[in-house]
C-alpha positions as MATLAB code, in Angstrom:
seq = 'XXXXXXXXXXXXXXXXXXXXXXXXXXXXXXXXXXXXXXXXXXXXXXXXXXXXXXXXXXXXXXXXXXXXXXXXXXXXXXXX';
ca = [
    -175.847   35.050   66.459;
    -177.555   31.894   64.568;
    -174.165   30.415   64.125;
    -173.275   30.327   68.019;
    -176.719   28.823   68.743;
    -175.976   26.000   66.260;
    -172.392   25.271   67.538;
    -173.832   25.511   71.237;
    -176.579   23.148   70.538;
    -174.602   20.908   68.390;
    -171.686   20.535   70.909;
    -174.559   20.049   73.808;
    -175.993   17.220   71.511;
    -172.844   15.583   71.204;
    -171.823   16.135   74.591;
    -175.014   14.390   76.041;
    -174.630   11.647   73.233;
    -171.457   10.650   74.659;
    -173.010   10.465   78.039;
    -175.940    8.487   76.517;
    -173.325    5.849   74.775;
    -172.783    4.865   78.773;
    -176.040    5.509   80.178;
    -179.189    3.122   79.200;
    -181.789    5.726   79.351;
    -180.428    8.242   76.900;
    -180.217    7.336   72.992;
    -175.992    8.103   72.776;
    -176.080    7.362   68.664;
    -179.383    9.500   67.998;
    -178.008   12.485   69.871;
    -174.442   12.261   68.592;
    -175.735   12.190   65.149;
    -178.523   15.128   65.699;
    -174.956   17.040   67.057;
    -172.967   15.930   63.802;
    -175.796   17.428   61.723;
    -175.595   20.987   63.362;
    -171.765   20.985   63.674;
    -171.326   19.973   60.125;
    -171.443   23.028   58.094;
    -169.116   24.670   60.785;
    -166.602   21.952   61.964;
    -164.618   20.074   58.769;
    -164.457   16.780   61.036;
    -168.314   16.396   61.152;
    -168.833   17.537   57.549;
    -166.556   14.675   56.667;
    -168.354   12.365   59.065;
    -171.705   13.285   58.014;
    -170.390   12.709   54.351;
    -169.073    9.254   55.038;
    -172.382    8.094   56.500;
    -174.119    9.529   53.558;
    -171.906    7.602   51.190;
    -172.630    4.391   53.006;
    -176.158    4.587   53.349;
    -178.580    5.508   50.504;
    -181.458    5.366   52.897;
    -179.916    8.251   55.267;
    -178.610   10.141   52.413;
    -182.496   10.447   50.891;
    -183.505   11.219   54.625;
    -180.919   14.063   54.889;
    -181.577   15.510   51.169;
    -185.492   15.844   52.002;
    -184.509   17.499   55.325;
    -182.212   19.886   53.629;
    -184.771   20.538   51.026;
    -187.246   21.404   53.699;
    -185.073   23.671   55.561;
    -183.747   25.704   52.451;
    -180.157   24.473   53.088;
    -178.034   23.799   49.911;
    -174.836   21.401   50.147;
    -171.892   23.018   50.656;
    -173.058   25.983   52.041;
    -171.968   27.615   55.153;
    -174.513   29.277   57.452;
    -173.441   32.345   59.622;
];
């Protein structure tokens, strides 16, 4: 059940983020980023995207590492 909720919210955030790219009141990139983080453990495309962003930005990598530590998520671990 948790996997379905994560996938549902992930795709919801990505979808609303895409709409937010053309609407000035929504923060499209932020919502797409949140959706990507939610989908990364289950969808290989988003896992590669998040890994690429982490490689390019040490600041984001540190932030995500701290977030994963607080949430108890280990790198490479798929949640079901």
